[in-house]
N, C-alpha and C positions, 0 to 999 in steps of 0.2 A: 359632759352630758347638762344638754339648758332643761330649763322649767317642766317646760313638756314631756320631754326625751322617759325623764325621772316622772310621773305621771303617770303613765303608758306602762315604765318599767316596773314600779307598786302593782300598778291595779295586775299586772302580770300575774303576778308573787301572788295576790291576794287570789285570781282568778285559779291558780293553778292550785294554791294552798283546799282551798275551797272543795275543786273538784276531788283529792289528795283526801280531805275527812271524808267527804261525799264512799266515792272507792276504797276508805279501810273499814267503815261503818259496813259494807255490802263485806266484804270481804275479809274479814275480821276469823277465822275457828271459832266454832262452837264450841266452851267450852262445859263442859256439863262438870256437875259437883258426883260423889260418889257419896254412898248412901250403906246403907248397912240394914236387913235386916231377919227377925230369927226366924224362916222359916217354921222348922219345928215349937213354938214356942206359939208362935200362932196357931198351928193345927191343934197341939196339943189344950190351948183355949179354948177353941170355937168343940175341940170333943169333949170338954168337961160340960161345958152348959151344955148342950147335945144328952148327955147323959143324963146332967139332975133332970130334965123332964119329962124323963118315965115314960116315954114312946114306945112303938109295934119297932121289927127293925128294920122295919118296909116305910115307916113314918120316920126312923134314923134318917138312915140312906137316905131321904129321901132330900132331909135336914142336910145332907151330906153336900149334896150334890149341887145347891143355892149355895151354898156356902162357899165354896171353892168357886162354883161361876162367879158369884158377890168377890168372889177375895182376886180371883182372875184379875178382873171389871177393875176393879179400886190399881192391881198392880197396875194396869198397864197406865188408866187416868194418874194418880198421881207422879207416876216417870210420863210423863207431856209437860202437865203440869206445871211441873217443877225444874223444869229440866234435871233429871237423873240422872244417874244410870246402878240400880239397882244391885248393890250383891249381898251372894245369900251365900255363907256358909260357914264353916265348924267355927273360925276365928272373925273377929270384926278388922273387919281393915282400918287399918291405922290412918285416924285422922276424919274417916266415915262417920258422918251423922247416923244414931243409927234412930231411925222410924218402923223397931219393931210395934211399941206401943199405941203409934198413932193406925195400924193396919187390926190391932184384933179391938179394937173401939169400932173401927169403919168396918170390923165385920161379923158386927155381935156375938164380939166374942166376948164380953164386960161385962 
């Protein structure tokens, strides 16, 4: 190989490497982290806060509906913004981050 052929070869390798890097970054799997949420604990905390407010049954029911909607919106938003899959089960998933306190605070159960 002469100098010109070597330069063409190296240029081709460089271009192929760049294309491979671009393709890899576009096609790499979208891995998601797993997090754990104790829904019962969130519900219990919100129910306690509502009960402490000493309101009528109708007002309490309305507050439950409001908190339920807020919780659903927060859950969806959290999963999308943090690229996570949220699990709720009787026992936490091994290695999963517990995000229960985050949801208690965000649904006014603090």
